[in-house]
C-alpha positions as CSV (number, residue, x, y, z in Angstrom):
1,M,-5.3,107.9,-244.4
2,I,-8.4,106.9,-242.7
3,P,-9.9,109.7,-240.4
4,I,-10.6,109.0,-236.9
5,I,-13.7,110.4,-235.9
6,A,-15.3,110.5,-232.4
7,R,-19.0,110.6,-232.5
8,S,-20.0,110.0,-228.8
9,S,-18.2,111.3,-225.4
10,R,-17.1,107.4,-225.2
11,D,-15.3,107.8,-228.8
12,I,-13.6,111.0,-227.2
13,L,-12.5,109.2,-224.0
14,G,-11.1,106.4,-226.4
15,L,-8.8,108.8,-228.0
16,T,-7.9,111.2,-225.0
17,L,-8.1,109.8,-221.2
18,D,-8.1,106.4,-221.9
19,P,-5.0,106.0,-223.9
20,A,-3.1,108.5,-221.1
21,Y,-4.3,106.1,-218.6
22,A,-3.1,103.2,-220.5
23,S,0.3,104.9,-220.8
24,F,0.4,106.0,-217.3
25,T,0.5,109.6,-218.2
26,E,-2.9,110.6,-217.1
27,R,-1.4,113.2,-214.5
28,D,-0.2,114.9,-217.7
29,L,-2.3,114.2,-220.7
30,G,-5.5,113.3,-221.8
31,S,-7.8,116.4,-220.8
32,L,-8.1,119.7,-220.8
33,T,-7.2,120.7,-217.1
34,I,-5.2,123.3,-215.6
35,G,-1.6,122.1,-215.2
36,K,-1.8,119.5,-218.0
37,R,-0.1,119.6,-221.4
38,A,-2.7,121.3,-223.8
39,D,-3.0,119.5,-227.1
40,F,-6.2,120.2,-229.2
41,I,-7.7,121.6,-232.5
42,V,-10.3,124.1,-233.0
43,L,-13.0,123.1,-235.6
44,D,-15.4,125.0,-237.7
45,R,-18.3,122.8,-236.6
46,N,-19.4,120.5,-234.0
47,I,-18.6,117.1,-235.3
48,M,-21.0,115.5,-232.6
49,T,-24.0,117.1,-233.9
50,V,-23.6,117.6,-237.9
51,P,-24.8,114.9,-240.3
52,A,-22.2,112.3,-240.7
53,G,-21.9,113.2,-244.6
54,E,-20.6,116.8,-243.3
55,I,-17.8,115.6,-241.1
56,L,-15.1,115.1,-243.8
57,Q,-15.7,118.7,-244.9
58,T,-14.8,120.0,-241.4
59,K,-12.0,122.8,-241.3
60,V,-9.1,123.0,-238.7
61,L,-9.4,126.5,-237.5
62,A,-6.6,126.3,-234.9
63,T,-3.8,123.6,-233.7
64,V,-2.4,124.0,-230.1
65,L,0.4,121.8,-229.0
66,D,1.8,121.9,-225.4
67,G,0.0,125.0,-224.8
68,V,1.3,126.9,-227.7
69,V,-0.6,128.0,-231.0
70,Q,1.2,126.3,-233.8
71,F,-1.8,127.1,-236.4
72,G,-4.2,129.5,-236.7
73,R,-5.5,131.7,-233.8
74,L,-7.6,131.5,-230.8
75,K,-10.2,134.5,-230.3
């Protein structure tokens, strides 16, 4: 499996809001906005600022699907 790594705000849009817009689901998906479905992960570091060589050591602290924590916990 090849990891998908977003290193800029443009990369993040390409993985979030742009696909929602392309599939006509931007009213429900694509951004963390009140009233939209919340699917996201919480990481142990900011992958936008760490050296590229450290990104693959990133740990997932929590996974949220449809607004419900599926793994880990939110503090």
